[in-house]
N, C-alpha and C positions, 0 to 999 in steps of 0.2 A: 461380486464387488469386494474390493479390499476394505479392511476396517481402518479408518482414520479416526483418531480420537476427536471428540466434539466438546465444545464448551457452550453453555447457555449465554447468549448475548442479551437476552431479555426473556421474561417468562414465556415459555412455549416457542422460543425461537433459538434453535441451536445451530452452530456453524462448525465446520471442520476446522481443526487447528492449522491446517495448511489451505490457503486460498490461492487459486490461480490468478495472477495479475494480468492486466490487459494493456498496460502502457506500451510494452514493446511491440504490440500489434498496431500501434498508431504511427502517425507520420514521424519521420526522423529516425526510423529504425530499419530501413531497407524495404525492399519489395515484399509484399505479403501475398502468398498463394492462398486464396480464400478456401478452396476445397481442402487443402492440407491443414490450414488453421482450424477448420471446423472438425476435421478428423482428429486432430490433436486434442481439442476440447473434449470430444467424446472419450478419448483414451484417459484423460485426466479424471473426468467424471466417473468413468467405470472403475478407476483405481481408488475411488473414494474421495477425491478432491471435488466435492459437489458444490462449491461456492466459487464465484467468479467476480473479480473486481474490474470496474471500468469507469468511465466518466463521460459526461456529455461533451467534453472538449477533447476527448481522445478520438481523433479523426477516424471515422468509420468503424469504431470498435463496438458501439452499442448495436449497430446494424448487424455486425458479424455475429455477435452473441445472440441476437434475435434469430438469425439463421440457424445457429447451433441449437437453440431451444426447440425450434420446429423439427430439426433433424432428430433430436433426443426423443421427442414425443412420438415421432414416426417410428423410431427404432424400438422403443420400449412399450408403446401403447398407453392405455389409460392408467396403468399401474406404474408408470415411469417413476423412478426415484426422484424426490424433490430436488430441484436445483435452486440455489440461492444466487441472486445477481445483485451485487452492490454497485450502484452507480453514484455519480456526484452531481451536484448542482453548483456550477461555477460561473456566476454572471461575469460578463466581460468587465474588465477594469474600466474601460471607457464608458460603460453603462451604469456604473454604480451610483453616481450622483442623481440619476433620474429613475432609478429602478422602482417599479411598481409591483403591487400584488399580481396584476394581470401579466406582467412580464414573467414572474416566477411561475404562474400557472402555465404559461406557454412553454417554458423550459421543461417543466415536469411532464406536460402532455406530450412534448416531442420525444422525451426519453421513453415514455410508455409506448408510443407508436413504433419507435425504432426497435424496442425489445419485444414488441408484440404482447404486452401484458396489460391488464387492467390496473394492477396495483404494483408499485415498485417495492421490492423487498426492503431495501435500505437506501436512503438518499443521504449522501455525505456532503455537507454544505461548506463552501469556502468563500472567503471575502478577501480580495487582494489588498486593500488599502484601508487601514483603520482610521486614517485621517478623513476619509469620506464617511459621513454618518449614514446610518441605515442598516448596519449589519444585524442589529438586534431585531428591528422590525422585520427584516427579511427572514430571519430564523423563526420568528413567531408566525409569519405567514406560512412557512413550510409546516409548522406545527398545525395550523388550521387545515392544510391540505392532507395532513396525516389523519386528522379527525374526520375529514370528509371521505376517506377511503382511497385516495390516490397514492398514498405512501403508507407502508406498513410500519417502518421504523425510521427514526431520524438520527443521523450521526453528523459528525464534523470531520473536517480534514485540515490539518496545518494551521490551527489556531494556537495562540499562546495561552499561558495559564490564566492570566487575568481575564481574558475574553471568554474562555470556557466557564470560569467561575461566574462571570456576569450573566451568561446565558442560563446557566444552571439556576442561579438565584432568581432569574426572571421567569422560571417555570418552563423553559424549553425542554421537551422530553428527550434528552440526549441519551442514547444507549451505547454509542461507540465514538472513537476518535482515531482516525487514520493518521499516523505519524511515522516519520523516519526513525527506525531503531536498528542499530547494528553494533558490532564490536568496535566500529569506528565512531559511531555517533550515539551518545548516551543522553542527549539533551532531554528527551521525553521521559527518561527514567528518574528524573529529579522531582521538582515540584509538581510537574504534570502527572506523574504516576501517583503521587500522594493524593492529589485532588481527585483524579479519576477513580482511584481505589476506594475513596471515601464515599463515592456516589454511584458505584456499580457501573461505571463507564469503562467498557473494555477497550484497550488499545489494540488497533489493527496495525501491525508493524510492516512497513515496506522498507526496502533497501537492505535487508539482512544479508544479501549476497553482494552488496555494493556494486550493482549493475554488472556483475560477472567478474569483478576484481578478486573476489574470494574464490580463486580457482588455481589449480596446479600450473596452468600455463603462465601465470604471472610470477611464480616462485623463482627467484633468481634472475628475472627478466630486467633489462634496463628500463629506466623510467620512460614511459611513453610520452611522445611529443605530439603537439597539435599538427595537423588535424587528427582527432581521434575518430574511431570507426562509427560511433553513433552517439546520440544524445545521452544515453545512460552512462557511457564511459566518461563523457565530458562532465556530467553532473557529479559522479562519484570520485573522479580524480580530484575535483575541488574539495570533496570531503576528506580524501587522503591528505591533501595539502593542509587542511585544518587540523587533522590528527597529528601532524608533525612532519609530514613529508614521506618520500618514497623509502628512505632507509629505515625509518621507524616502522612503516608498513611492512617492509620485508622481514623485519624481526618478528612481527606478529604473524605474518604468513608462515614463516618457518616453524614457529611454535604450533600453529594449527596443523601444519603438515605432520609434525611428529605425533600429535594427538590423533590425527586421522589415521595414520598407519597403525597405531596401537589398536584402534577399534575396527580396522578394515573398512574405513569410510573415506569420503572425500573431504577436502578442505571446506567446500561449501556446506556439506552436511553438518560439520562441526559448527560452522558459523550460524547456521539456522537453529541447531539444537540449543546453542547458547542463548539465542533470543527467545525461543519457545520457553526456556526455563525461567524467564523473568515473570514474576507473579502478576504484574499488571498487564502483560501481553495476552490477549485472548486468542489471537491467531497471527500467523505470519503470512504475508502476501508474497508469493514467489513468482517472479516474472519470467519463468521458463517458457520460451516460445514453442519448443518442440517436445513431442512425447518421448523422444529418446532420453530426455533429462529425467523422466519419471523415476526410474529406480534409485538414482542418486538423491532425488528430492525426497522420496518416501523413506529413504534410509535414515534421515534425520530423526524419524519417529521411533526408531528401534534400537537405540543404545542410550547409555547414560554417561555423562561426564563425571569423572571422579572428583572428590573434593580437592585433591592435589591439582588436577588439571584446571579446575575452576580458579583456584588461587593463582596459578601460573598465568592464566589469561588475564585475570583481574589486575595482577601486578603490572602487566604491560600496558593495559588500557588506562589504569589510574595514573601512570607516568606521562601520558600524552597531554600536550598542552591544550587540545581542543577536540572537537568543536565546542565553543562556549556559548553561553546565553540560553534564552528560552527557545522553545520549539519554533522553528522556521524564522527566527529573527535574522539570521545571516541571509536567508533567501529573500527576505522582505526589504533588505537594504537596496534601494534603487540604484546606488552607485557602486555597489559591491560586485565582486566577480560572479557570485552565484546568480545574480539577476540576469546575467548575459544569456542564460539558456531559457529564460521564461518566455512564454507566448501568452500574452495577457488578453487577447481579444479574438479568440478562436470561434466564438459563437457568431460573431458578425459576418464571418466568411462562409457560414454554413446554411 
């Protein structure tokens, strides 16, 4: 097994600095070949990426990872290297006003059944609408389930700074916060990074590859027009628009391409390396669907950006007009363009 650097997320709980993401195995990303997806997971794990990210609302993904876990144990026997599975607890928006502790127990128990485990390694909690009360009570109920042994560690995903601070002040035992971080989106590296750094809350960064836009195939390409190929491209094209548009993105892409050639790497590897170098970031979640992406993914771990390269990149991103605001504020705006890709009530249909 290859060596991937690890970082402690909590005492006795280390994670690899690259985590395999599961969103692209969910609905809206094309047909999934289950056998091939499981074989790819085995390849990622054997390469040292032994942590996997998923969610209760990623259609079919917890079940798929559960199959992988059984395959992994059958393949390696009782001495199989440990696999970390990070899932989420995302109550439906339509259910928030009436959410009870029993409802949360049912969601957690369902994730345990799907994954085939007694204890969930990390549960990352999300609340769609701050105007609906109950988010703190729900987080505290999850803390109770942690103390009861159903959850090993508790994290958050896509909360703003004020709500993370409030939960921390209320004693919710948060060890991580999954947020969008990329060279296009620095929102989590402002007040959020300061708060989390002060309380040993590791940022788990998604979106470092901007859904695949940080790739040579987009260098010099015309601006894509709707309909785009999948939900990831739709989501991150909106972030590119916030960053300042396609021409500004092309300028950044060209700079990354020049840096990548200097290091014999890909544009994506440079983009991931830059996020890994952020002190607040504990790990980067990479949504690579196929094992043929492994060499380029792992190559982000084996080179160093020079001070001059960092300064050049920083100059470009500092000149960008956005994205602005706190973590996930744009996405929470119910009348804004980012809300158009949200699916708020996926538990009700499962």
